[in-house]
Structure formats: C-alpha cells, structure tokens
C-alpha positions as CSV (number, residue, x, y, z in Angstrom):
1,X,-2.3,58.3,-170.6
2,X,-3.0,54.6,-170.9
3,X,-4.8,54.8,-174.3
4,X,-4.5,57.2,-177.2
5,X,-7.9,57.2,-178.8
6,X,-8.0,57.7,-182.6
7,X,-11.7,57.3,-183.4
8,X,-15.0,56.3,-182.0
9,X,-18.0,55.9,-184.3
10,X,-21.5,54.7,-183.6
11,X,-23.8,53.7,-186.6
12,X,-27.2,52.1,-187.1
13,X,-27.7,49.2,-189.4
14,X,-30.9,48.3,-191.2
15,X,-32.3,46.3,-188.3
16,X,-31.9,49.1,-185.8
17,X,-28.9,47.4,-184.3
18,X,-26.1,49.7,-183.3
19,X,-22.5,49.1,-184.4
20,X,-19.7,50.7,-182.3
21,X,-16.2,50.9,-183.8
22,X,-13.2,52.5,-182.2
23,X,-9.5,52.6,-182.6
24,X,-6.4,53.4,-180.6
25,X,-3.1,54.7,-181.7
26,X,-1.2,53.3,-178.7
27,X,-2.0,51.4,-175.5
28,X,-0.1,51.1,-172.2
29,X,-1.2,48.6,-169.6
30,X,-4.7,48.4,-171.2
31,X,-6.5,45.3,-169.9
32,X,-9.9,45.6,-171.6
33,X,-12.8,47.8,-172.7
34,X,-16.5,47.9,-171.7
35,X,-19.2,49.5,-173.8
36,X,-21.9,51.4,-171.9
37,X,-25.2,53.0,-173.0
38,X,-27.6,55.5,-171.5
39,X,-31.1,56.8,-172.3
40,X,-30.5,60.1,-170.6
41,X,-26.7,60.8,-171.1
42,X,-26.1,60.5,-167.4
43,X,-26.9,57.1,-166.0
44,X,-25.0,54.4,-168.1
45,X,-25.4,50.7,-168.1
46,X,-23.0,48.0,-169.4
47,X,-23.9,46.4,-172.7
48,X,-20.6,44.5,-173.3
49,X,-18.8,42.6,-170.5
50,X,-15.2,42.4,-171.6
51,X,-13.5,43.3,-174.8
52,X,-9.8,42.5,-174.5
53,X,-7.3,45.4,-175.0
54,X,-3.9,45.1,-176.6
55,X,-2.1,45.5,-173.3
56,X,1.0,47.4,-174.5
57,X,1.1,48.5,-178.1
58,X,2.4,51.3,-180.3
59,X,0.4,50.1,-183.3
60,X,-3.1,51.1,-184.3
61,X,-5.7,48.7,-182.9
62,X,-9.3,48.4,-184.0
63,X,-12.3,47.3,-181.9
64,X,-16.0,46.8,-182.4
65,X,-19.1,45.8,-180.7
66,X,-22.7,45.3,-181.9
67,X,-25.6,46.3,-179.5
68,X,-28.5,44.2,-180.7
69,X,-31.3,45.0,-178.2
70,X,-31.6,48.7,-178.5
71,X,-34.7,50.5,-177.3
72,X,-36.3,53.3,-179.3
73,X,-35.3,56.9,-178.7
74,X,-32.0,58.8,-178.3
75,X,-29.2,56.5,-177.1
76,X,-25.9,57.6,-175.7
77,X,-22.8,55.4,-175.9
78,X,-19.3,55.5,-174.4
79,X,-16.4,53.1,-174.1
80,X,-14.8,52.5,-170.7
81,X,-11.1,51.6,-170.9
82,X,-9.8,49.6,-167.8
83,X,-6.0,49.2,-167.0
84,X,-4.5,46.1,-165.4
85,X,-4.4,47.9,-162.1
86,X,-8.1,48.8,-162.3
87,X,-7.8,52.5,-163.2
88,X,-10.0,53.6,-166.0
89,X,-11.0,56.4,-168.4
90,X,-13.9,57.0,-170.8
91,X,-14.1,57.8,-174.5
92,X,-16.1,60.7,-175.7
93,X,-19.9,60.1,-175.7
94,X,-21.6,59.5,-179.0
95,X,-25.4,59.3,-179.6
96,X,-27.8,57.8,-182.1
97,X,-31.5,58.2,-182.7
98,X,-33.4,54.9,-182.9
99,X,-36.9,54.9,-184.3
100,X,-39.2,52.0,-184.8
101,X,-38.7,50.7,-188.4
102,X,-42.3,51.9,-189.1
103,X,-43.0,54.9,-187.0
104,X,-45.0,58.1,-187.5
105,X,-44.5,61.0,-185.1
106,X,-46.8,64.1,-185.1
107,X,-45.5,67.0,-183.0
108,X,-45.8,69.4,-181.2
109,X,-49.1,68.6,-179.6
110,X,-50.6,71.0,-178.9
111,X,-49.4,72.8,-182.0
112,X,-49.2,76.5,-182.4
113,X,-47.9,77.7,-185.8
114,X,-46.8,74.4,-187.4
115,X,-47.7,70.7,-187.3
116,X,-44.7,68.5,-188.0
117,X,-45.0,64.9,-189.2
118,X,-42.0,62.6,-189.2
119,X,-42.4,59.3,-191.1
120,X,-39.9,56.5,-190.9
121,X,-40.2,53.5,-193.2
122,X,-44.0,53.7,-193.8
123,X,-44.0,54.7,-197.5
124,X,-46.4,57.6,-196.9
125,X,-47.6,59.4,-199.9
126,X,-50.0,62.1,-198.6
127,X,-51.0,63.8,-195.4
128,X,-54.3,65.6,-194.8
129,X,-55.6,67.6,-191.8
130,X,-59.3,67.6,-191.2
131,X,-61.4,69.3,-188.6
132,X,-64.0,67.6,-186.4
133,X,-66.6,68.0,-189.2
134,X,-64.4,66.0,-191.5
135,X,-63.6,68.9,-193.7
136,X,-60.0,69.0,-195.1
137,X,-58.2,72.2,-193.8
138,X,-54.7,71.4,-195.0
139,X,-52.8,68.8,-197.1
140,X,-49.3,68.0,-198.2
141,X,-47.1,65.5,-199.9
142,X,-44.4,64.0,-197.7
143,X,-40.8,65.1,-198.5
144,X,-38.3,62.5,-199.6
145,X,-36.6,62.7,-196.2
146,X,-39.9,61.5,-194.5
147,X,-40.7,64.8,-193.0
148,X,-43.4,67.4,-193.7
149,X,-44.3,70.6,-191.8
150,X,-47.8,72.0,-192.3
151,X,-48.6,75.6,-191.6
152,X,-51.1,75.9,-188.8
153,X,-51.1,79.7,-188.4
154,X,-54.5,80.1,-190.1
155,X,-56.2,77.2,-188.2
156,X,-58.4,78.2,-185.4
157,X,-57.9,76.6,-181.9
158,X,-59.4,73.2,-181.8
159,X,-59.0,69.5,-182.4
160,X,-57.9,68.2,-185.8
161,X,-57.1,64.8,-187.3
162,X,-53.9,64.1,-189.2
163,X,-54.5,61.4,-191.8
164,X,-51.4,59.8,-193.0
165,X,-52.1,57.9,-196.2
166,X,-50.1,55.2,-198.0
167,X,-50.9,52.7,-200.7
168,X,-51.6,50.0,-198.1
169,X,-53.2,51.7,-195.1
170,X,-54.4,54.9,-193.6
171,X,-53.3,56.1,-190.1
172,X,-55.0,58.9,-188.2
173,X,-53.5,60.9,-185.3
174,X,-55.3,63.6,-183.2
175,X,-53.6,67.0,-182.8
176,X,-54.7,70.0,-180.9
177,X,-54.1,73.5,-182.2
178,X,-53.8,76.0,-179.4
179,X,-52.5,79.5,-179.8
C-alpha cells in the first residue's frame, strides 16, 4: 500500500468555500495528490492539479486544499493519490451540503402531511401559511436551527402561500397540499 491514510476532513467556511484536510501516517513512492469533486457521487472532476506528496516517508504528513468555486447542493469529494509509476488509489469519499448564504427552501411540494421550511442565513422570525383567499391557516416561529415543520394534515387539498417574514423583507412561496 503506497499511502497509509490517517484522516480526511471536509469543512465549509463562512463564505461557502470548502476546506479539505488530510493526513498520511506513511508514504511509499507517493508522487502527488489530486482533489476531485462530484455533484452525483459517481462522475468526478479535478479541482486541484498537483499537490506534491512526500515520496517516501514514515512520518505523519499533513495536506490541505481550498475549493473556492463551489456550486450549491450536495458535493462529494475524494483525494486521488498517484505513485511515481502512475498507479493510484482513492481516499474515502466525503460530502458537504452547500446552500446559498441566504436561501429559503420549502418542501415537499406537493405536501401531504407536513410543510417543511429550511432557512439559511435570512434572519427569519415568523412563517405563516395562507389560503387563496388570504386567510391565515397556520403559523409558526422558526426554530433556532433555521428549520420549521408545519402540520398540514388538517389542511384541505389546494394551493397555499408560505409567507416567510423577517425584519427587513417578506418572501412568499407557493405550495400545493395534495393528499
């Protein structure tokens, strides 16, 4: 085995950049590493060209790479280790969830028993559900984790508006209840 992997961590910083850190306990004939990412966990693309390995080492070595142009969604990462003779192996796959810094997601749509609202970075204080006539049919405070689930079991089938209210603005999303 050319590399003995110790650790591989993937974290998100405040600007939605992804920091990748890995370490090896030993390396034998290790030429370099390449960081790869995928949007589906199957088709990977290269995001770093060439991170020099230690060659031959029995000491712990630490490596890192920052991926700065990360799309929104679930992102999968792996590190490819390449030997001097061209043979290679992969690290384990790690994933992160990247959301827009200010995103609001209402799901499922159509809803059956529950309407979920996930708020990321929008300072939302209150959520209300209204019917087409503008009558409030449900309301809730947003939890500290930026998530609220509203019971829709008593709502008849139809179109509703989810009003997400903050101190600075009001955002409205349409949701269909269909049982």
